[in-house]
C-alpha positions in Angstrom: 1.2 0.8 0.3 1.7 3.2 -2.5 -2.3 4.0 -1.9 -0.9 4.8 2.1 1.7 7.0 0.5 0.4 9.0 -1.9 -1.9 10.4 1.1 0.9 12.7 2.1 0.7 14.2 -1.2 -0.9 17.5 -1.4 -4.3 17.1 0.2 -5.4 21.1 0.5 -6.4 21.7 -2.8 -26.3 15.6 -7.7 -25.6 16.2 -11.8 -26.2 19.6 -12.5 -28.8 20.4 -15.6 -26.6 22.6 -17.1 -23.4 23.5 -17.8 -21.1 26.9 -16.8 -20.4 29.6 -18.9 -18.1 28.5 -21.8 -18.2 24.9 -21.1 -19.8 22.8 -23.1 -21.8 20.0 -23.4 -24.6 18.9 -20.3 -24.3 16.8 -17.5 -24.8 13.3 -17.7 -28.3 11.4 -16.2 -27.4 10.2 -12.5 -25.5 7.0 -12.6 -27.0 3.8 -11.0 -26.0 2.9 -7.4 -22.7 1.7 -7.0 -22.0 -2.2 -6.7 -18.6 -2.7 -5.8 -14.6 -1.1 -6.0 -14.1 0.4 -8.7 -10.5 0.7 -10.2 -9.0 3.9 -9.8 -8.1 6.2 -13.3 -5.1 5.9 -15.0 -2.0 8.1 -13.7 1.1 7.4 -15.2 2.8 7.4 -11.8 1.9 10.6 -10.8 2.6 12.3 -14.2 -0.8 12.3 -15.9 -2.2 10.4 -18.5 0.2 8.1 -20.2 0.2 9.2 -23.3 2.9 9.6 -25.7 4.9 12.7 -26.6 3.3 14.8 -30.0 6.0 16.7 -31.8 3.6 20.2 -31.4 1.7 22.0 -29.2 -2.4 22.0 -29.0 -4.0 25.1 -27.1 -6.6 24.6 -24.7 -10.1 26.6 -24.8 -10.9 29.2 -22.5 -13.5 27.7 -20.8 -10.7 25.4 -19.3 -9.5 28.7 -16.9 -8.4 28.1 -12.5 -11.4 27.1 -10.4 -12.9 25.1 -12.5 -13.7 22.0 -11.1 -14.8 19.0 -13.8 -16.5 16.1 -11.5 -16.7 11.8 -12.3 -18.1 9.1 -11.1 -17.4 5.3 -11.4 -20.6 3.5 -11.9 -19.7 0.3 -10.8 -17.4 1.4 -7.6 -17.6 3.7 -4.8 -15.4 6.4 -6.2 -15.7 9.6 -7.6 -13.5 11.7 -8.9 -12.8 15.6 -9.3 -10.2 17.8 -11.4 -9.1 21.3 -9.4 -7.5 23.7 -12.2 -5.1 25.6 -10.4 -2.9 26.5 -12.6 -2.9 27.4 -17.0 -0.3 27.6 -19.7 -1.3 28.6 -23.6 -1.4 24.7 -23.3 -1.4 23.2 -21.0 -3.7 22.5 -17.4 -2.3 21.5 -13.7 -4.1 21.3 -10.8 -5.5 18.6 -8.0 -7.0 15.5 -8.8 -9.0 14.7 -5.9 -10.5 10.9 -5.4 -13.2 10.4 -2.5 -14.3 6.9 -2.0 -17.6 6.4 -0.3 -18.4 3.0 1.3 -22.1 1.7 2.4 -21.8 2.3 6.0 -20.8 5.5 5.4 -17.4 6.2 6.0 -15.5 7.6 3.2 -11.1 7.7 2.1 -9.9 11.2 0.4 -6.6 11.0 -1.5 -5.3 14.2 -3.5 -2.5 15.3 -5.6 -1.2 17.4 -8.3 -1.0 15.9 -11.7 -1.0 17.9 -15.0 -4.5 17.8 -16.2 -4.4 18.2 -19.9 -0.6 18.1 -21.7 -0.1 17.1 -25.2 -3.7 18.0 -26.5 -5.4 15.3 -24.5 -6.1 14.8 -20.6 -8.3 13.5 -17.7 -11.5 15.9 -19.0 -10.2 17.4 -22.5 -9.2 15.5 -26.0 -8.3 18.6 -28.7 -9.9 16.8 -31.8 -6.7 17.8 -34.0 -4.1 16.2 -31.1 -6.5 13.0 -31.0 -5.9 12.9 -34.7 -2.2 13.4 -34.2 -2.2 10.7 -32.4 -3.5 8.2 -34.7 -0.3 9.5 -36.9 1.8 8.0 -33.9 0.2 4.6 -33.4 2.6 2.7 -36.3 5.9 3.8 -34.1 4.0 3.1 -31.1 3.3 -0.2 -31.6 7.3 -1.0 -31.6 7.2 -0.1 -27.8 4.3 -2.4 -27.0 1.7 0.3 -27.2 -1.8 0.7 -29.0 -3.0 3.6 -30.1 -6.6 3.8 -31.2 -8.5 7.1 -33.2 -12.3 7.1 -33.9 -14.9 9.6 -33.8 -14.7 10.9 -29.6 -12.5 8.0 -29.1 -8.6 8.0 -27.9 -8.0 4.8 -26.6 -4.0 3.4 -25.5 -3.4 0.0 -24.6 0.1 -1.1 -23.2 1.1 -4.9 -23.2 4.0 -4.8 -20.2 5.7 -8.2 -19.0 3.2 -8.2 -15.6 0.2 -7.5 -18.1 -2.0 -5.4 -20.0 -3.8 -2.1 -19.3 -5.0 0.8 -20.9 -7.4 3.7 -21.0 -10.1 5.2 -23.4 -11.6 8.4 -23.5 -14.8 9.0 -25.8 -15.5 12.7 -26.1 -17.4 15.3 -28.3 -15.9 15.0 -31.7 -16.4 19.1 -31.6 -16.0 20.7 -28.3 -13.4 17.8 -26.9 -15.6 17.6 -23.3 -14.4 14.0 -22.1 -17.8 12.1 -20.9 -16.6 8.9 -20.3 -13.3 7.8 -18.9 -13.1 3.3 -18.7 -10.1 1.7 -17.2 -8.4 -1.6 -17.4 -5.5 -3.4 -16.2 -5.1 -7.7 -16.7 -2.5 -9.3 -15.0 -2.0 -13.7 -14.9 -3.9 -12.9 -10.6 -7.1 -11.4 -11.9 -8.2 -7.7 -13.0 -10.1 -4.7 -12.2 -11.7 -2.3 -14.5 -14.0 1.1 -14.2 -16.3 3.3 -15.9 -16.6 7.1 -14.9 -18.9 9.1 -16.1 -18.4 12.8 -16.5 -21.4 13.9 -13.4 -20.5 18.3 -14.1 -18.8 20.6 -13.0 -18.2 23.3 -9.9 -16.0 26.0 -9.2 -13.7 26.4 -6.0 -12.1 30.3 -6.1 -7.9 29.9 -6.9 -5.6 32.6 -5.5 -3.4 34.2 -8.4 -0.2 33.5 -6.1 3.1 35.3 -6.9 5.5 32.1 -6.4 6.3 29.4 -5.0 6.6 29.1 -0.8 9.8 28.4 0.9 9.0 25.0 1.2 8.5 24.1 -1.3 12.5 24.2 -3.1 13.2 22.1 0.0 13.6 18.2 0.5 12.4 16.5 3.4 11.6 12.7 4.9 8.6 12.0 6.6 8.4 9.3 8.8 5.1 6.9 8.2 3.0 5.1 10.4 -0.5 3.3 10.7 -3.3 3.0 13.6 -5.7 0.0 13.6 -9.0 0.6 15.8 -8.2 -1.1 19.2 -11.1 -2.7 20.7 -14.2 -1.0 21.5 -13.3 1.7 19.2 -10.6 2.5 20.9 -7.9 4.5 19.0 -5.4 1.7 19.7 -1.7 1.4 18.9 0.5 3.5 16.4 2.4 0.9 14.0 5.6 2.3 12.0 4.9 1.8 8.1 8.1 3.3 6.4 9.1 6.5 5.3 9.1 9.1 2.6 11.6 11.4 0.7 10.9 14.5 -0.7 13.3 15.5 -3.3 12.8 18.6 -5.7 14.1 18.3 -9.3 13.5 21.2 -10.8 11.1 24.4 -11.1 10.0 25.7 -14.8 7.4 28.5 -15.0 4.7 27.4 -12.5 4.9 23.7 -12.4 7.6 22.6 -9.8 8.8 18.6 -10.2 9.8 16.1 -6.9 11.2 12.7 -6.4 9.3 10.6 -3.9 11.0 7.4 -2.3 8.6 5.6 0.0 10.7 3.1 1.6 8.6 0.3 3.2 9.8 -2.8 4.7 13.2 -2.3 3.1 11.5 -1.8 -0.5 12.4 2.0 -2.0 9.3 2.6 -4.6 10.3 5.6 -6.7 7.7 7.7 -8.0 7.1 11.3 -10.0 5.2 14.2 -8.4 4.5 17.8 -9.2 3.7 20.9 -6.8 2.1 24.3 -8.2 1.9 27.5 -6.2 -0.8 26.1 -4.4 0.2 24.0 -3.1 2.7 20.3 -3.4 3.9 17.0 -2.0 4.9 18.4 1.0 3.9 21.9 1.4 0.8 24.2 1.4 1.3 27.8 0.1 1.0 30.0 3.6 -1.8 32.2 2.6 -4.4 29.8 2.6 -3.4 29.5 6.2 -4.5 32.9 6.6 -7.1 33.0 4.3 -9.0 30.2 5.8 -10.4 28.5 2.8 -8.3 26.0 0.8 -11.1 24.9 -1.4 -14.6 24.1 -1.6 -16.2 22.0 -3.8 -20.1 22.2 -2.9 -21.2 19.8 -5.5 -19.5 16.8 -3.3 -20.0 19.2 0.2 -16.3 19.2 0.1 -14.1 21.5 2.2 -10.6 22.0 2.8 -10.2 25.1 5.3 -7.6 25.9 8.2 -8.9 24.9 12.0 -6.7 27.3 14.3 -3.6 26.5 16.0 -1.9 22.9 16.0 0.1 21.1 18.6 3.5 21.1 16.2 3.5 24.9 16.5 1.6 25.1 13.3 -1.6 25.9 11.5 -4.3 23.1 11.2 -5.5 22.4 7.8 -9.2 20.0 8.2 -10.4 18.0 4.9 -14.4 17.4 5.3 -17.0 15.6 3.7 -19.8 17.1 5.2 -19.3 17.1 8.8 -17.2 14.0 9.0 -13.7 14.9 9.0 -11.2 13.0 6.5 -7.8 14.1 6.7 -6.2 17.2 9.4 -2.7 18.4 8.7 -0.3 20.7 9.8 1.6 23.1 8.2 4.2 26.0 9.7 2.9 29.1 9.5 5.8 31.3 7.1 7.4 28.3 5.0 4.1 26.7 4.3 6.2 22.9 4.9 4.2 20.1 6.1 4.9 19.6 9.5 2.0 16.4 10.5 -0.7 14.6 8.4 -3.1 12.3 10.2 -5.9 10.5 7.3 -8.7 8.4 8.1 -8.9 5.3 6.1 -12.6 4.5 8.0 -13.4 1.0 9.6 -8.9 0.2 8.4 -7.4 3.2 11.2 -5.6 6.1 9.8 -2.4 7.0 8.0 -0.1 9.4 9.9 3.1 11.0 8.6 5.1 12.9 11.2 7.9 15.3 9.5 11.3 13.5 10.3 14.1 16.6 8.7 
């Protein structure tokens, strides 16, 4: 259910032999073909990596800048992760986390959301070596809360024991540059366990816009009705079935970062979670500049592009996300406010998820 709900989030935003100017390291070898479905990267309920707060901040290196795309692949599964940097401060980086899952039959599923990419000196693709040492100093205090922190040369690992089981992740990084080369994640419960091993695959660039601020829709609260559509007999579209609803509530803006509460209600059970937005886009909006610009983003190394596609049936502008020539998602946004009016996302042979603005 969470995977379906996540599809309403910001859906707008071979291995390289060399790194771009300023980015350290080399691309890693191409992994073996995937043999199963991997687990997702650790996410901390939409708030970036679940790391404890540090008493001080650490500056970002100059190679982390808007437009940078860092690419990782789960070598034991079908999942690729791309992190598109949209906004940076002196110490933090925010942007779009893109999850692309490809299946043997050629179908694919796309999920995206805005997340803090780098905070507290560490994140999905970078660890400040000095910050890693600071995390080691917090280990004793964290242990009292059931969190185990392990730090060594080029490794930062966090493991948490909860009532429902154990979860954790490990970042293996270059001890000089801080570039994360491998991320392993695991979840263990009484019902079983899942694990993933993501390896760094290289970089790309997608030009981003220097936007002056948030669009009007970013400060508004809205509710969406969520439906599923399972393919019918003979490949027909099938029937649209109510699934639940999602409420988006703004929780405040600080600089170029907006915070939201999302509450997805399905089968009578509310599921709250945190979400983020940047001027380019957020849980329920896209900056209208993209609707006239044409291209929202383009990641050539993944053959992935999101672009405006003309007028929509609800009075807005359509945005289509394509993997090669295969459509993965279609959205419609209000041309002035940037508000999301409608979204239809493919789940391959499983059908579609549909979100419609309710109020």
